[in-house]
KETI-640299 format. One record per residue (C-alpha): residue in three letters; x, y, z. Coordinates in Angstrom, 1 decimal. Example, Ala and Ser with C-alpha at 12.3 -4.5 7.8 and 13.67 -1.06 7.14 Angstrom:
# residues 2
  res       u       v       w
  ALA    12.3    -4.5     7.8
  SER    13.7    -1.1     7.1
//
This chain:
# residues 409
  res       u       v       w
  MET    33.1    25.0    15.2
  SER    30.6    26.6    17.7
  SER    28.5    24.4    20.0
  HIS    25.4    25.4    18.0
  ASP    27.1    24.3    14.7
  HIS    28.3    21.1    16.4
  ALA    24.8    20.3    17.6
  ASN    23.4    20.9    14.0
  ALA    26.1    18.6    12.5
  THR    25.4    15.9    15.1
  ASN    21.7    16.1    14.4
  ILE    22.3    15.8    10.6
  ASP    24.7    12.9    11.1
  SER    22.0    11.1    13.2
  PHE    19.9    10.6    10.1
  LEU    20.1     7.4     8.0
  HIS    22.1     8.4     5.0
  ALA    22.1     6.6     1.6
  GLY    25.1     4.2     1.3
  THR    25.5     3.5     5.0
  ARG    24.9     0.2     6.7
  PRO    22.1     1.5     9.0
  TYR    20.3     2.9     5.9
  ARG    20.6    -0.4     4.1
  MET    19.4    -2.3     7.2
  ALA    16.4     0.1     7.5
  ASN    15.5    -0.4     3.8
  LEU    15.8    -4.2     4.1
  ALA    13.6    -4.3     7.3
  MET    11.0    -2.0     5.8
  PHE    10.9    -4.0     2.5
  LEU    10.4    -7.2     4.5
  GLY     7.8    -5.6     6.7
  GLY     5.8    -4.4     3.7
  PHE     6.2    -7.7     2.0
  ALA     4.9    -9.7     5.0
  CYS     2.0    -7.3     5.6
  PHE     0.6    -7.5     2.2
  ALA     1.3   -11.2     1.7
  MET    -0.7   -12.0     4.8
  LEU    -3.4    -9.4     3.9
  TYR    -4.2   -10.8     0.4
  GLY    -3.0   -14.4     0.8
  THR    -6.6   -15.9     0.8
  GLN    -7.7   -14.2    -2.4
  PRO    -6.6   -17.0    -4.8
  LEU    -8.2   -19.6    -2.5
  LEU   -11.7   -18.0    -2.6
  PRO   -13.4   -20.6    -4.9
  LEU   -11.9   -23.5    -2.9
  LEU   -12.8   -22.0     0.5
  SER   -16.3   -21.5    -0.9
  GLN   -16.6   -25.2    -1.5
  VAL   -14.9   -26.2     1.8
  PHE   -17.1   -24.1     4.0
  LYS   -20.2   -24.3     1.8
  VAL   -20.7   -20.5     1.5
  SER   -21.5   -18.3    -1.5
  ALA   -19.0   -16.4    -3.6
  THR   -20.1   -13.2    -2.0
  GLU   -19.8   -14.6     1.5
  VAL   -16.3   -16.1     0.9
  SER   -15.0   -12.8    -0.4
  LEU   -15.4   -11.5     3.1
  SER   -12.2   -13.4     4.0
  VAL   -10.4   -10.6     2.2
  SER   -12.7    -7.6     2.7
  VAL   -13.0    -8.0     6.5
  SER    -9.2    -7.8     6.7
  THR    -8.9    -4.7     4.5
  GLY   -11.9    -3.1     6.1
  ALA   -10.6    -3.7     9.6
  LEU    -7.2    -2.4     8.5
  ALA    -8.7     0.8     7.2
  LEU   -10.7     1.4    10.5
  ALA    -7.7     0.6    12.7
  LEU    -5.2     2.9    10.9
  ILE    -5.9     6.1    12.7
  PRO    -6.0     4.5    16.2
  ALA    -2.7     2.7    15.3
  SER    -1.1     5.9    14.2
  LEU    -2.0     7.5    17.5
  LEU    -0.5     4.6    19.5
  SER     2.7     4.9    17.4
  ASP     2.8     8.6    18.4
  ARG     2.7     7.5    22.0
  PHE     4.8     4.4    22.1
  GLY     7.1     4.7    19.1
  ARG     7.3     3.7    15.5
  GLY     9.6     0.7    15.8
  PRO     7.8    -1.0    18.7
  MET     4.4    -0.4    17.0
  MET     5.5    -2.0    13.7
  THR     7.3    -4.9    15.3
  LEU     4.3    -5.8    17.5
  SER     2.0    -5.4    14.5
  LEU     4.0    -8.0    12.5
  VAL     4.4   -10.5    15.4
  LEU     0.7   -10.5    16.3
  ALA    -0.3   -10.7    12.6
  ALA     2.0   -13.7    12.1
  VAL     0.5   -15.5    15.1
  LEU    -3.0   -14.9    13.8
  SER    -2.0   -16.1    10.3
  LEU    -0.6   -19.3    11.8
  LEU    -3.9   -19.9    13.6
  CYS    -6.0   -19.6    10.3
  PRO    -5.3   -23.1     9.0
  TRP    -6.8   -24.6    12.2
  VAL   -10.2   -23.1    12.0
  THR   -13.2   -25.4    11.9
  SER   -15.8   -23.0    10.6
  PHE   -16.0   -20.0     8.2
  ASN   -17.0   -17.7    11.0
  GLU   -13.9   -18.6    12.9
  LEU   -11.8   -17.7     9.8
  LEU   -13.6   -14.4     9.5
  VAL   -12.9   -13.5    13.1
  LEU    -9.2   -14.3    12.7
  ARG    -9.0   -12.4     9.4
  ALA   -10.6    -9.3    10.9
  LEU    -8.2    -9.4    13.9
  LEU    -5.4    -9.8    11.3
  GLY    -6.4    -6.6     9.6
  ILE    -6.5    -4.8    12.9
  THR    -3.1    -5.9    14.0
  LEU    -1.5    -5.3    10.5
  ALA    -2.6    -1.6    10.7
  GLY     0.3    -0.8    13.0
  LEU     2.8    -1.3    10.2
  PRO     1.5     1.0     7.4
  ALA     0.3     3.5    10.1
  ALA     3.9     3.9    11.4
  ALA     6.1     3.1     8.4
  MET     5.7     6.4     6.6
  ALA     6.3     8.3     9.8
  TYR     9.4     6.3    10.6
  LEU    10.9     6.9     7.2
  GLY    10.0    10.6     7.3
  GLU    11.7    11.0    10.7
  GLU    14.8     8.8    10.4
  VAL    16.0     8.9     6.8
  ALA    18.0    11.8     5.5
  PRO    15.8    14.2     3.4
  ASN    17.8    13.6     0.2
  ALA    17.3     9.8     0.5
  GLN    13.7     9.6     1.6
  GLY    12.2     9.1    -1.9
  ARG    14.2     5.9    -2.6
  ALA    13.6     4.6     0.9
  MET     9.8     5.1     0.5
  GLY    10.0     3.5    -2.9
  LEU    11.7     0.4    -1.6
  TYR     9.1     0.1     1.2
  ILE     6.2     0.3    -1.4
  ALA     8.1    -2.1    -3.6
  GLY     7.9    -4.5    -0.7
  ASN     4.2    -3.9    -0.5
  ALA     3.7    -4.7    -4.2
  PHE     6.0    -7.8    -4.1
  GLY     4.2    -9.1    -1.0
  GLY     0.8    -8.6    -2.5
  MET     1.8   -10.5    -5.6
  SER     3.8   -13.2    -3.9
  GLY     1.3   -13.9    -1.1
  ARG    -1.4   -14.6    -3.7
  PHE     0.8   -16.9    -5.8
  LEU     2.6   -18.7    -3.0
  THR    -0.7   -19.8    -1.3
  ALA    -2.2   -20.8    -4.6
  TRP     0.9   -22.8    -5.6
  VAL     1.3   -24.6    -2.2
  THR    -2.5   -25.3    -2.1
  ASP    -2.3   -26.9    -5.6
  HIS     0.5   -29.2    -4.4
  PHE    -0.8   -29.9    -0.9
  ASP    -4.0   -28.4     0.6
  TRP    -5.4   -25.0     1.6
  GLN    -4.3   -25.4     5.3
  THR    -0.7   -25.9     4.2
  GLY    -1.0   -22.9     2.0
  LEU    -2.1   -20.7     4.8
  LEU     0.5   -22.3     7.2
  VAL     3.3   -21.4     4.8
  LEU     2.0   -17.9     4.6
  GLY     2.0   -17.6     8.4
  ALA     5.5   -19.0     8.6
  LEU     6.7   -16.5     6.1
  GLY     5.1   -13.7     8.2
  ALA     6.8   -15.0    11.3
  ILE    10.2   -15.1     9.6
  ALA     9.8   -11.6     8.3
  ALA     8.6   -10.3    11.7
  LEU    11.8   -11.7    13.3
  ALA    14.0   -10.2    10.6
  PHE    12.3    -6.9    11.0
  TRP    12.6    -7.0    14.8
  PHE    16.4    -7.5    14.7
  GLY    17.1    -5.5    11.6
  LEU    15.3    -2.2    12.0
  PRO    17.6     0.6    13.4
  ALA    16.3     2.2    16.5
  SER    14.5     5.6    16.2
  ARG    16.7     8.6    16.9
  HIS    14.2    11.4    16.0
  PHE    10.9    10.1    17.5
  GLN     9.3    12.5    19.9
  ARG     6.4    11.2    22.0
  ARG     3.2    13.1    21.4
  SER     0.1    13.4    23.5
  ILE    -2.9    11.3    22.2
  SER    -5.5    13.3    24.1
  PRO    -8.7    14.0    22.1
  ALA    -8.0    17.7    22.2
  ARG    -4.5    17.2    20.7
  VAL    -5.7    14.8    18.1
  LEU    -8.4    17.1    17.0
  ALA    -6.0    20.0    16.8
  ASP    -3.6    17.9    14.7
  ALA    -6.4    16.8    12.4
  LYS    -7.5    20.5    11.9
  ASN    -3.9    21.4    11.1
  LEU    -3.7    18.7     8.5
  MET    -6.9    19.7     6.8
  ARG    -5.8    23.4     6.8
  ASP    -2.6    22.6     4.9
  ALA    -2.6    23.7     1.3
  GLY    -1.4    20.4     0.0
  LEU    -2.4    17.5     2.3
  PRO    -6.2    17.3     1.6
  TRP    -5.4    17.2    -2.1
  LEU    -2.9    14.3    -1.5
  PHE    -5.6    12.5     0.5
  LEU    -8.0    12.9    -2.4
  SER    -5.4    11.7    -4.9
  ALA    -5.0     8.5    -2.7
  PHE    -8.7     7.9    -2.9
  LEU    -8.8     8.3    -6.7
  LEU    -5.6     6.4    -7.4
  MET    -6.4     3.3    -5.4
  GLY   -10.0     3.3    -6.6
  GLY    -8.8     3.3   -10.2
  PHE    -6.2     0.6    -9.6
  VAL    -8.6    -1.8    -7.9
  GLY   -11.3    -1.0   -10.5
  LEU    -9.0    -1.9   -13.4
  TYR    -7.7    -5.2   -11.9
  ASN   -11.2    -6.2   -10.7
  PHE   -12.9    -5.9   -14.1
  VAL   -10.2    -6.6   -16.6
  THR   -10.7   -10.3   -15.5
  PHE   -14.3   -10.2   -16.7
  ARG   -13.1    -8.8   -20.1
  LEU   -10.4   -11.4   -20.5
  VAL   -12.6   -14.4   -19.7
  ALA   -15.1   -13.4   -22.4
  ALA   -14.8   -13.5   -26.2
  PRO   -12.6   -12.7   -28.1
  PHE   -10.0   -13.4   -25.5
  SER   -11.6   -16.4   -23.7
  LEU    -8.7   -16.9   -21.4
  GLY    -8.7   -19.6   -18.7
  GLN    -8.3   -18.9   -15.0
  THR    -4.6   -19.7   -14.8
  ALA    -3.8   -17.3   -17.7
  ILE    -6.0   -14.6   -16.1
  GLY    -4.2   -15.2   -12.7
  GLY    -1.0   -14.5   -14.6
  ILE    -2.1   -10.9   -15.0
  PHE    -1.2   -10.3   -11.3
  LEU     2.4   -10.9   -12.3
  LEU     2.3    -7.4   -13.6
  TYR     2.6    -6.3   -10.0
  MET     6.3    -7.0   -10.5
  VAL     6.2    -3.9   -12.7
  GLY     4.9    -2.0    -9.6
  THR     7.8    -3.3    -7.5
  LEU    10.3    -2.0   -10.1
  ALA     8.4     1.3   -10.5
  SER     8.4     2.1    -6.8
  ALA    12.1     1.7    -6.4
  TRP    13.0     3.6    -9.6
  VAL    10.5     6.4    -9.1
  GLY    11.7     6.8    -5.5
  GLN    15.1     7.7    -6.9
  LEU    13.6     9.9    -9.5
  VAL    11.8    11.9    -6.8
  ASP    15.1    12.5    -5.1
  ARG    16.5    13.8    -8.3
  ILE    13.8    16.0    -9.8
  GLY    11.2    16.4    -7.0
  ARG     7.7    15.2    -6.2
  ARG     6.0    18.1    -8.0
  GLN     7.2    17.0   -11.4
  VAL     7.0    13.2   -10.9
  LEU     3.4    13.1    -9.7
  TRP     1.8    14.6   -12.9
  MET     4.1    12.4   -15.0
  MET     2.8     9.2   -13.3
  ALA    -0.8    10.3   -13.5
  ALA    -0.4    10.9   -17.2
  LEU     1.3     7.5   -17.6
  MET    -1.7     5.8   -15.9
  LEU    -4.1     7.6   -18.2
  LEU    -2.1     6.5   -21.2
  GLY    -2.1     2.9   -19.9
  VAL    -5.9     2.8   -19.6
  LEU    -6.3     4.1   -23.2
  VAL    -3.8     1.5   -24.5
  THR    -6.1    -1.3   -23.2
  LEU    -9.0    -0.3   -25.5
  PRO    -8.1    -2.4   -28.6
  THR    -9.3    -6.1   -28.6
  HIS    -5.8    -7.3   -28.8
  LEU    -4.3    -9.2   -25.9
  GLY    -0.8    -7.7   -26.3
  ALA    -2.2    -4.2   -26.2
  VAL    -4.2    -5.1   -23.0
  ILE    -1.2    -6.5   -21.3
  VAL     1.0    -3.5   -22.3
  GLY    -1.6    -1.1   -21.2
  ILE    -2.0    -2.7   -17.8
  ALA     1.7    -2.8   -17.3
  ILE     2.0     1.0   -18.1
  PHE    -1.0     1.7   -15.8
  THR     0.6    -0.4   -13.0
  PHE     3.9     1.3   -13.3
  GLY     2.2     4.7   -13.1
  PHE     0.1     3.7   -10.1
  PHE     3.0     2.5    -8.0
  GLY     5.1     5.5    -9.1
  ALA     2.3     7.9    -8.1
  HIS     1.6     6.1    -4.8
  THR     5.4     6.2    -3.9
  THR     5.4    10.0    -4.7
  THR     2.2    11.0    -2.8
  SER     2.9     8.8     0.3
  GLY     6.4    10.3     0.7
  TRP     5.0    13.8     0.1
  VAL     2.4    13.4     2.9
  SER     5.1    12.4     5.3
  ARG     7.3    15.4     4.4
  ARG     4.4    18.0     4.6
  ALA     2.8    16.7     7.8
  GLY     5.8    17.5    10.1
  ALA     5.2    16.3    13.7
  SER     1.7    15.0    12.8
  ARG     3.1    12.6    10.1
  ALA     1.8     9.4    11.7
  LEU    -1.8    10.8    11.8
  ALA    -1.3    12.2     8.3
  ALA    -0.1     8.7     7.0
  ALA    -3.2     7.1     8.6
  VAL    -5.6     9.5     7.0
  TYR    -3.8     9.0     3.7
  LEU    -4.0     5.3     3.9
  SER    -7.6     5.4     5.1
  SER    -8.5     7.4     2.0
  TYR    -6.5     4.9     0.0
  TYR    -8.5     1.9     1.2
  LEU   -11.8     3.8     1.1
  GLY   -11.1     4.5    -2.6
  SER   -10.5     0.7    -3.1
  SER   -13.9    -0.1    -1.5
  VAL   -16.1     2.7    -2.9
  LEU   -14.7     3.3    -6.4
  GLY   -13.9    -0.4    -6.9
  THR   -17.7    -1.0    -6.7
  ALA   -18.6     2.1    -8.7
  VAL   -16.4     1.0   -11.6
  GLY   -18.5    -2.2   -11.6
  LEU   -21.5    -0.1   -12.4
  ALA   -19.6     1.3   -15.4
  TRP   -18.9    -2.3   -16.5
  ASP   -22.5    -3.2   -16.2
  ALA   -23.5    -0.2   -18.2
  GLY   -20.9    -0.2   -21.0
  GLN   -18.6    -3.1   -20.6
  TRP   -14.9    -2.3   -21.1
  ILE   -15.5     1.1   -22.8
  GLY   -17.5     2.0   -19.7
  VAL   -14.6     1.0   -17.4
  VAL   -12.1     2.9   -19.5
  SER   -14.3     6.0   -19.5
  SER   -14.8     5.9   -15.7
  LEU   -11.1     5.3   -15.0
  SER   -10.2     8.1   -17.4
  LEU   -12.4    10.5   -15.4
  LEU   -10.7     9.4   -12.2
  LEU    -7.2     9.9   -13.7
  ILE    -8.0    13.3   -15.1
  GLY    -8.9    14.2   -11.6
  VAL    -5.5    13.0   -10.3
  LEU    -3.8    14.8   -13.1
  ALA    -5.6    18.0   -12.2
  ILE    -4.6    17.6    -8.6
  ALA    -1.0    17.0    -9.5
  LEU    -0.8    20.1   -11.7
  HIS    -2.4    22.1    -8.9
  LEU     0.2    20.9    -6.5
  THR     3.0    22.1    -8.8
  ARG     1.9    25.6    -8.1
  LEU     1.8    25.4    -4.3
  PRO     4.2    27.7    -2.4
  ARG     7.1    25.6    -1.2
  ILE     7.5    24.8     2.5
  VAL    10.6    23.6     4.3
  ASN    11.5    20.0     3.3
  ALA     8.3    19.6     1.0
//
């Protein structure tokens, strides 16, 4: 073997390969990181009515305890990605989780609603370091033929954390009080941060990049000139907007006649996030087998089917439709997020941040816009608006199947 061939073999062997202990350790750490991030981010959501009474603020004001966190996260993603380019993926993600856990542990001790908002905004800023660097870490360190399933497991952790954080805080609060609920959430975050710190394999392929304004601007221009990346950013905007829109307004439908469900039963709808956890892991493997180009349009079509299945005034149909939609959403998100990391090359951290900023912007903008459709036409209005969004995603997915292939994408 020549020295050149030996160097290539060594470089290939330095990746995290499926079936190896370092690969399993990386997957476990990333799953726990995603779990803790989204549990802490959304943990106050089921407590909103109670917090409204405790702090004597309106429903709109109390909802800020969630929206200031997600808004701060969206704003901090690009700066966090640049810091990860400079200081490394692992250190950025670990520091993010540790600081977020500390802030979560402080939340139960607040004496005013404004103090809670400040801590929740800081929580969003600190949490940004994990999603901003996670996609880049997986793209750099995992062997190309195993990246799909690794990304799927990370996003499965996100889904499981988002679901579990809501239910854990609600359950503990029911049995004790809201301070204990938030304290348990912070403790969970701290345990996950420690497990992440000790479990994540060190980066072997990270290359420090300049974060000078000129370099960042050049990287941003390159991302936007790419034939596929702007379309993937747009798909993130549409996908998350549709997802939040459905879950926000199906509750209004189910509380009204003919369903007339109580709050506990309506809260049970969030258990369908478990479908997303399973979808992310399974679709990640499917991507590795048949490719992102084929999987994305299938998932978009599945989401569209799910929305249409919710139309009848039959509870079983609504639940099945939401389950199909949720499966398709998490499958599509797994596919597009991994695709961004592969196409972006050396600028993958910045690309991941732009992708996730688009994602959360879609949640904010389109989540509200779907509300206008509800006001205008009730559930038929919602289904019509979501169908338009999903036809857009399907068109993007079909367009991406015709892109000229580039190396590793």
